C-alpha positions in Angstrom: 1.2 16.9 -0.3 3.4 20.0 -0.9 2.0 23.5 -0.7 2.9 24.8 -4.1 -0.2 26.7 -5.3 -0.7 30.5 -4.9 -3.3 33.0 -5.8 -2.8 32.8 -9.6 -3.1 29.0 -9.5 -6.3 29.1 -7.5 -7.9 31.8 -9.7 -7.0 29.9 -12.9 -8.0 26.5 -11.7 -11.4 27.8 -10.5 -12.0 30.0 -13.5 -11.0 27.3 -15.9 -13.3 24.8 -14.3 -16.3 27.2 -14.8 -15.7 28.3 -18.4 -16.6 25.6 -20.9 -19.8 24.4 -22.4 -21.8 26.8 -20.2 -20.4 29.6 -22.4 -19.7 28.0 -25.7 -22.8 25.8 -26.1 -25.5 26.7 -23.6 -26.4 30.4 -24.4 -28.5 29.4 -27.5 -30.5 26.9 -25.5 -30.9 29.3 -22.6 -32.0 32.1 -25.0 -34.9 29.8 -26.2 -36.1 29.7 -22.6 -35.7 33.3 -21.5 -35.3 35.5 -24.6 -33.0 38.5 -24.7 -32.9 38.8 -20.9 -30.8 35.6 -20.8 -27.6 37.5 -19.9 -29.3 38.5 -16.7 -30.0 34.8 -16.0 -26.3 34.2 -16.1 -25.7 37.1 -13.8 -28.3 35.8 -11.3 -26.7 32.3 -11.5 -23.3 33.9 -10.7 -24.8 35.7 -7.7 -26.2 32.3 -6.4 -22.8 30.8 -6.9 -21.2 33.6 -5.0 -23.3 32.8 -1.9 -21.7 29.3 -1.9 -18.2 30.7 -2.5 -18.5 32.9 0.6 -19.5 29.9 2.7 -16.9 27.7 1.0 -14.2 30.2 1.7 -15.0 30.1 5.4 -15.0 26.3 5.5 -11.7 25.8 3.7 -9.8 28.6 5.4 -10.8 26.8 8.7 -10.0 23.3 7.2 -7.6 23.6 4.3 -7.3 19.9 3.7 -7.4 17.7 0.6 -10.8 16.3 -0.3 -12.9 19.4 -0.5 -16.5 18.8 0.6 -15.7 15.3 1.8 -13.5 16.7 4.5 -15.8 19.4 5.8 -19.0 17.4 5.4 -17.5 14.5 7.3 -16.4 16.8 10.1 -19.7 18.6 10.2 -22.3 15.8 9.7 -20.3 12.6 10.3 -18.4 10.1 8.3 -21.4 8.4 6.7 -22.5 11.7 5.1 -18.9 12.6 4.3 -18.3 9.3 2.6 -21.4 9.6 0.5 -20.5 13.2 -0.4 -16.9 12.3 -1.3 -17.9 9.4 -3.6 -20.6 11.5 -5.2 -18.3 14.5 -5.8 -15.5 12.2 -7.2 -18.0 10.7 -9.6 -19.5 14.0 -10.5 -16.2 15.8 -11.3 -15.0 12.7 -13.2 -18.2 12.8 -15.3 -17.8 16.5 -15.9 -14.2 16.0 -17.0 -15.4 13.2 -19.3 -17.9 15.6 -20.9 -15.1 18.2 -21.5 -12.9 15.5 -23.0 -15.7 14.6 -25.3 -16.0 18.3 -26.3 -12.4 18.2 -27.4 -12.9 15.0 -29.3 -15.9 16.5 -31.0 -13.8 19.4 -32.2 -11.2 16.9 -33.5 -14.0 14.9 -35.2 -15.4 17.9 -37.0 -11.9 18.8 -38.2 -10.5 15.4 -39.2 -13.5 13.0 -39.1 -13.2 9.4 -37.8 -14.4 7.8 -34.6 -15.2 10.0 -31.6 -13.7 7.5 -29.1 -10.4 7.4 -31.1 -9.9 11.0 -30.0 -11.5 10.9 -26.6 -9.7 7.9 -24.9 -6.2 9.2 -25.8 -7.3 12.6 -24.6 -8.2 11.1 -21.1 -4.8 9.4 -21.1 -3.0 12.6 -22.0 -4.5 14.6 -19.1 -3.8 11.7 -16.7 -0.1 11.7 -17.7 0.1 15.5 -17.5 -1.1 15.4 -13.9 1.3 12.5 -13.1 4.2 14.7 -14.1 3.4 17.0 -11.2 1.0 19.5 -9.8 3.1 22.5 -10.8 3.3 21.3 -14.4 -0.5 20.7 -14.6 -1.2 24.1 -13.0 1.2 26.0 -15.3 -0.6 24.5 -18.3 -3.9 25.6 -16.7 -2.7 29.1 -16.1 -1.4 29.5 -19.7 -4.7 28.3 -21.2 -7.0 30.4 -18.9 -5.0 33.6 -19.6 -5.3 32.9 -23.3 -9.0 32.1 -23.0 -9.7 35.4 -21.1 -7.8 37.5 -23.6 -9.7 36.0 -26.6 -13.1 36.5 -24.9 -12.2 40.1 -23.9 -11.2 40.8 -27.5 -14.4 39.3 -28.7 -16.5 41.6 -26.5 -14.4 44.6 -27.4 -14.7 44.0 -31.2 -18.4 42.9 -31.1 -19.7 45.7 -28.8 -19.7 48.2 -31.6 -21.9 45.9 -33.8 -24.6 45.2 -31.2 -28.2 45.8 -32.5 -30.4 47.3 -29.8 -33.5 46.0 -31.5 -32.4 42.4 -30.8 -33.3 43.0 -27.2 -37.0 43.6 -27.9 -39.2 42.2 -26.4 -36.9 41.9 -23.4 -39.0 39.4 -21.4 -41.1 37.6 -24.0 -41.9 34.7 -21.6 -42.3 36.6 -18.4 -40.3 37.2 -15.3 -40.5 33.5 -14.2 -38.5 32.5 -17.2 -35.6 34.7 -16.1 -35.3 32.9 -12.8 -35.9 29.4 -14.1 -33.3 29.9 -16.8 -30.8 31.0 -14.1 -31.3 27.6 -12.6 -30.8 26.0 -16.0 -27.4 27.8 -16.6 -26.2 27.4 -13.0 -24.3 24.3 -14.0 -21.9 26.7 -15.7 -20.7 27.7 -12.3 -20.4 24.2 -10.8 -16.6 24.2 -11.2 -16.1 26.7 -8.4 -16.5 23.9 -5.8 -13.6 21.9 -7.3 -11.0 24.2 -5.8 -11.9 23.1 -2.3 -10.5 19.6 -3.1 -6.9 21.0 -3.5 -7.0 23.2 -0.4 -4.2 21.2 1.3 -1.8 22.2 -1.5 -2.3 26.0 -1.2 0.3 28.4 0.1 -1.0 31.0 2.6 -4.6 29.6 2.5 -5.9 32.4 4.7 -5.2 34.9 1.9 -5.2 32.9 -1.3 -8.3 30.8 -0.9 -10.9 33.6 -0.4 -9.1 35.9 -2.9 -8.9 33.2 -5.5 -12.4 31.8 -5.2 -14.2 35.1 -4.8 -12.1 36.8 -7.5 -12.6 34.0 -10.1 -16.4 33.8 -9.4 -16.9 37.5 -9.9 -14.7 37.6 -13.0 -16.4 34.6 -14.6 -19.9 36.0 -13.7 -19.1 39.3 -15.4 -17.5 37.5 -18.3 -20.6 35.4 -18.9 -22.9 38.4 -18.5 -21.0 40.6 -21.0 -20.2 37.9 -23.6 -23.8 36.6 -23.6 -25.1 40.2 -23.8 -22.9 40.7 -26.9 -24.1 37.5 -28.5 -27.8 38.4 -28.0 -27.1 41.8 -29.6 -25.2 40.3 -32.6 -27.5 37.4 -33.6 -31.1 37.4 -34.7 -33.4 35.5 -32.4 -34.0 32.6 -34.8 -30.3 32.0 -35.4 -29.4 32.2 -31.7 -32.1 29.9 -30.4 -31.1 27.2 -32.9 -27.3 27.4 -32.5 -25.1 25.1 -30.5 -22.0 27.3 -31.2 -23.5 30.8 -30.6 -20.3 32.6 -29.7 -18.4 31.3 -32.7 -21.3 32.4 -35.0 -21.5 35.8 -33.3 -17.7 36.2 -33.7 -18.0 35.4 -37.4 -20.7 38.1 -37.9 -18.7 40.7 -35.9 -15.1 40.0 -36.9 -15.1 37.7 -39.9 -13.1 34.4 -40.2 -10.2 35.6 -37.9 -12.5 36.2 -34.9 -14.4 33.0 -35.7 -11.3 30.8 -35.6 -10.1 32.7 -32.5 -13.4 31.7 -30.8 -12.9 28.1 -31.9 -9.5 28.1 -30.3 -11.0 29.7 -27.1 -13.6 26.9 -27.0 -10.8 24.3 -27.3 -8.9 26.1 -24.5 -12.1 26.1 -22.4 -12.7 22.3 -22.8 -9.0 21.6 -22.1 -9.0 23.7 -18.9 -12.2 22.0 -17.6 -10.8 18.5 -18.4 -7.4 19.3 -16.9 -8.8 21.1 -13.8 -11.3 18.3 -13.4 -8.8 15.5 -13.1 -6.5 17.6 -11.0 -9.3 18.3 -8.4 -11.3 15.1 -8.7 -8.2 13.0 -7.9 -8.0 14.6 -4.4 -11.2 13.0 -3.2 -9.8 9.4 -3.1 -6.8 10.8 -1.2 -9.0 12.1 1.6 -11.2 9.0 1.6 -8.1 6.8 1.9 -6.6 9.0 4.6 -9.7 8.3 6.7 -9.6 4.6 5.9 -12.6 4.6 3.6 -10.5 3.5 0.5 -7.4 1.4 0.4 -4.3 3.3 1.7 -2.7 3.1 -1.8 -4.9 6.0 -2.9 -3.2 8.3 -0.4 0.4 7.5 -1.6 2.4 10.1 -3.3 5.4 9.9 -5.6 8.7 10.7 -3.9 10.0 12.5 -7.0 7.0 14.6 -8.1 4.9 14.5 -4.9 1.8 13.6 -7.0 -0.8 11.1 -5.7 -0.2 8.7 -8.5 -2.8 6.0 -7.6 -5.6 8.6 -7.1 -4.7 10.2 -10.5 -4.6 6.9 -12.3 -7.9 5.8 -10.7 -9.6 9.1 -11.6 -8.2 8.9 -15.2 -9.6 5.3 -15.5 -13.0 6.5 -14.2 -13.1 9.3 -16.8 -12.1 6.9 -19.6 -14.9 4.5 -18.6 -17.4 7.3 -18.5 -16.5 8.2 -22.1 -18.2 4.9 -23.3 -21.5 5.7 -21.5 -24.6 7.7 -22.5 -23.6 11.0 -20.9 -26.7 13.1 -21.2 -28.5 11.7 -18.1 -25.2 11.2 -16.2 -24.3 14.9 -16.7 -27.7 15.9 -15.3 -27.0 13.6 -12.3 -23.6 15.1 -11.9 -25.2 18.6 -11.9 -27.7 17.4 -9.2 -24.8 16.3 -7.1 -23.0 19.6 -7.5 -26.2 21.5 -6.5 -26.4 19.2 -3.4 -22.8 20.1 -2.6 -23.8 23.7 -2.5 -26.5 22.9 0.0 -24.0 21.0 2.2 -21.5 23.9 2.1 -24.1 26.3 3.5 -25.4 23.7 6.1 -21.8 22.9 7.2 -21.2 26.6 8.0 -24.4 26.7 10.1 -23.4 23.5 12.0 -19.8 24.4 12.5 -20.6 27.9 13.9 -23.5 26.7 16.1 -21.4 23.8 17.5 -19.2 26.4 19.3 -16.1 24.3 18.7 -13.3 26.6 19.9 -10.8 25.4 17.3 -13.1 26.1 14.3 -11.0 29.2 13.3 -11.7 30.3 9.8 -9.6 33.3 8.7 -12.5 34.4 6.4 -16.0 34.5 7.8 -19.0 34.6 5.4 -21.0 37.8 5.8 -24.7 38.1 6.6 -24.7 35.0 8.8 -27.1 33.1 9.0 -29.3 34.6 6.3 -26.8 34.1 3.5 -26.7 30.4 4.3 -30.5 30.0 4.7 -31.2 31.8 1.4 -28.5 29.8 -0.3 -30.0 26.5 0.9 -33.5 27.5 -0.3 -32.2 28.5 -3.7 -30.3 25.2 -4.3 -33.1 23.0 -3.0 -35.4 24.6 -5.5 -32.8 24.1 -8.3 -32.5 20.4 -7.4 -36.3 20.0 -7.6 -36.2 21.7 -11.0 -33.7 19.1 -12.3 -36.4 16.5 -12.5 -36.9 13.0 -11.0 -34.6 11.0 -13.2 -31.3 12.7 -12.2 -32.4 12.7 -8.6 -33.0 8.9 -8.7 -29.7 8.3 -10.4 -27.9 10.4 -7.7 -29.6 8.3 -5.1 -28.2 5.2 -6.8 -24.7 6.7 -6.6 -25.5 7.5 -2.9 -26.0 3.8 -2.2 -22.4 3.2 -3.3 -21.1 5.6 -0.6 -23.4 4.0 2.0 -22.2 0.5 1.2 -18.6 1.6 1.3 -19.1 3.3 4.7 -20.5 0.1 6.3 -17.8 -2.0 4.7 -14.8 0.2 5.7 -16.0 2.4 8.6 -12.8 4.4 8.5 -10.7 5.6 11.4 -12.8 8.4 12.8 -14.5 6.4 15.6 -12.8 8.7 18.2 -14.1 11.9 16.5 -17.5 13.4 17.2 -18.7 15.5 14.2 -19.7 19.1 14.7 -23.4 18.0 14.5 -23.0 16.0 17.7 -21.3 19.0 19.4 -24.4 21.0 18.4 -26.7 18.4 19.8 -24.6 18.4 23.0 -25.7 21.9 23.7 -29.2 20.7 24.3 -28.7 17.1 25.3 -26.2 14.8 27.1 -22.6 16.0 27.1 -21.4 12.4 27.3 -22.3 12.0 23.6 -19.3 14.0 22.6 -15.7 12.6 22.1 -13.3 15.5 21.8 -11.5 14.3 18.7 -12.7 16.9 16.3 -11.5 19.9 18.3 -8.0 18.4 18.6 -7.9 17.6 14.9 -9.0 21.1 13.9 -6.4 22.6 16.2 -3.7 20.6 14.4 -5.1 21.8 11.0 -4.8 25.4 12.1 -1.2 24.9 13.2 -0.4 23.5 9.8 -2.3 26.2 8.0 -0.6 29.0 9.9 2.9 27.3 10.0 2.9 27.4 13.8 6.1 25.8 15.3 5.7 25.3 19.0 8.2 27.1 21.2 9.4 26.6 24.8 6.3 28.4 26.2 4.0 26.1 24.2 5.7 23.1 25.7 5.2 24.6 29.2 1.5 25.1 28.4 1.3 21.5 27.2 2.3 20.3 30.7 0.3 23.0 32.5 -2.2 22.2 35.3 -5.9 23.1 34.6 -8.5 23.9 37.3 -12.1 24.9 36.9 -13.4 26.9 39.9 -17.2 26.7 39.7 -18.1 29.1 42.6 -17.3 32.7 43.3 -14.5 33.1 45.8 -12.6 35.8 47.8 -8.9 36.0 47.3 -7.8 34.1 50.5 -10.2 31.2 49.8 -8.9 31.2 46.2 -5.3 30.9 47.3 -6.1 28.0 49.6 -8.2 26.2 46.9 -5.5 26.3 44.2 -2.7 25.5 46.6 -4.5 22.4 47.9 -5.8 21.1 44.6 -2.8 21.9 42.4 0.1 21.4 44.9 1.1 18.1 43.4 1.1 19.6 39.9 2.8 22.9 40.7 5.5 21.7 43.0 6.4 18.5 44.8 8.9 20.3 47.0 6.5 22.9 48.3 3.7 22.3 50.7 0.2 23.8 50.0 0.7 26.1 52.9 4.0 27.4 51.4 2.5 28.0 48.0 -0.4 29.9 49.6 2.1 32.1 51.6 4.2 32.9 48.5 1.1 33.8 46.5 -0.2 36.0 49.3 3.2 37.8 49.7 3.4 38.4 45.9 -0.1 39.9 45.8 0.7 42.2 48.8 3.6 43.7 46.8 1.3 44.8 43.9 -1.9 43.4 42.4 -1.4 40.7 39.8 -4.8 41.5 38.2 -3.8 43.1 35.0 -7.3 43.5 33.4 -10.9 43.1 34.8 -10.8 39.6 33.3 -7.2 38.3 33.8 -4.7 38.0 36.6 -1.2 36.5 36.5 0.1 35.7 40.0 3.8 34.7 39.6 6.4 33.8 42.2 10.0 32.8 42.3 11.0 29.7 44.3 14.3 28.1 45.3 15.8 25.3 43.3 16.9 24.8 39.7 15.0 24.2 36.4 11.6 24.7 38.1 8.9 26.2 35.9 5.2 25.4 36.1 2.0 27.0 34.9 -1.5 26.6 36.2 -4.5 27.6 34.0 -7.5 28.4 36.2 -10.9 29.3 34.9 -13.5 30.9 37.2 -16.8 31.5 35.4 -18.4 33.1 38.6 -15.3 35.3 39.1 -12.6 35.7 41.8 -12.5 38.9 43.9 -8.9 40.1 43.8 -9.7 43.7 45.0 -12.3 46.4 44.6 -11.2 47.3 41.2 -10.9 43.7 40.0 -13.8 41.9 41.6 -14.6 39.3 39.0 -11.5 37.8 37.5 -12.3 34.8 35.3 -8.9 33.8 33.9 -6.0 33.2 36.3 -2.5 32.1 35.2 -0.3 31.0 38.1 3.5 30.9 37.2 6.0 29.3 39.6 9.6 29.3 38.6 13.2 29.2 39.9 15.7 32.0 39.3 17.6 30.1 36.6 14.4 29.9 34.5 13.9 33.7 34.6 14.1 34.1 30.8 11.3 31.6 30.3 9.4 33.2 33.1 9.5 36.6 31.3 8.7 35.0 27.9 5.7 33.3 29.4 4.4 36.6 30.8 4.9 38.2 27.4 3.2 35.3 25.6 0.2 35.5 27.9 0.0 39.2 27.5 0.0 38.9 23.7 -2.6 36.2 23.7 -5.1 37.9 26.0 -5.0 41.1 23.8 -6.9 39.3 21.0 -10.4 40.7 20.7 -12.0 37.3 20.9 -9.9 35.9 23.8 -12.5 36.4 26.6 -15.3 34.8 24.5 -13.1 31.8 23.6 -11.9 31.4 27.1 -15.4 31.2 28.5 -16.7 28.9 25.6 -13.9 26.4 25.8 -15.2 23.0 26.9 -12.2 21.6 28.7 -8.5 22.1 29.5 -7.5 20.8 26.1 -9.4 23.6 24.3 -8.0 26.1 26.9 -4.5 25.1 26.0 -5.3 25.4 22.3 -6.0 29.1 22.8 -2.2 29.4 23.4 -1.1 26.8 20.9 -3.0 28.5 18.1 -2.5 32.1 19.2 -1.0 34.5 16.7 1.9 35.8 18.7 5.6 36.2 18.3 7.4 32.9 19.0 11.0 32.4 20.1 
């Protein structure tokens, strides 16, 4: 998948997925539950969504891969949970898209009459074809519609603000404070679209910057938009008209600005349904790609077009799923989809907790959620309560969907047998280290290299072949020289004896101390011969006594090279110096579980490369 999406694309995909029936249909129903305070319910729902966005931004800046919650759930909890999550999210987003397509068909039906499915099925085909033409084309369409939608809604608020009747807000809480919070749960489905952006993370340019800016920016913008627009609607319409209306914004627009504003709002509602449908198929189609990449679905679903670079099989499969959903009774299915989206919010928060506590060195998000772990704990509690509030029927239907993922897992099993999820790494901290297979740390390292566009240089290749030694006890300098010369002689040099290596290191240290910080020493010597260059990475948790000023060195880098490799020798010294200057180097060095993770400190280091 090509990285073609920037900040504007992410903002518009996310915002477009959130603005639809939650704004153009739901306010009247929500008003009947909470009264004039309903605009605060939207604000509280947006704040709840923002907790997930902060956790989500951390996860997908660390793992910017296609498949959204499937990818980070499978790497956090294991492939069984990931498969279930991926299947559920694919179904949920497809059902949400089907609901948006039906909204468009309903507008066509009200205008022209006829059969609803006559408009709905071609609509699903149209959005499928649009996405087949290419991601850039689908996103350009999305950006155009979202900008138009935001302009119309901003104009609506500006025009209607002068006509707001203060008396419409009395009494402010007719059904008590509890109704304010329960209605926030009722309207939270309006913000469910924010999770969809995670599924296209693998196609985003500069994910370290664009993902958090796009997700946080769109969530805050949509939250304020919902709050102000619903505030205006409450102030414009009498209570009896608002509570009975399924098109409250259009009605309020007609009262405030006449037919022109009414038709502008109708156009905006069309734009909203189109952005939700288009964004839905764009993002939902990325789940089968990730499932197929891990062997959970046939490999065909991960294939892309050579010309447009679009995942044609995944898009056609998702379009077919949406078309089939149009023939079903959608009321209960939409509630089930909402339950799944709420569960995805829970998994996002839990995944952050597990990934951080697993202490996997290569979990390297460029954005870290604030207020850890309280933000995640509060978020989990909020969304569990909202799931319970959905009722037993959608929960049972979600469980039925879950069984599909479980069956698929046991049929396919995928290709992740060599990867221990982060949950196992967490358990490893208190149980048997033999439980862990170090596949996940390696995979996350390669993800970071791809995210940061790291191209390995000559020093990286030297690190790849470097010796690694763990010195478990505290040693004086002479004992240390003898230990490494004896244990690393075969790795450092076949032409030098252990005694010769010890002597060279001793002579170099006598010239001037190679301990450059209280934590790091870099003994380096020149030897005879040609094209000789070796590095040894030595970790000493108990510390090595180099001298009185540096009596507990824990990271030692031994460099042995011939004169003709002098340039590489100097570049290696510079690369090590740049790497150890990072504020978290010492912590990561001590927390690395093995030589592979120690090497990754250099492979993934943000330093100048030749």
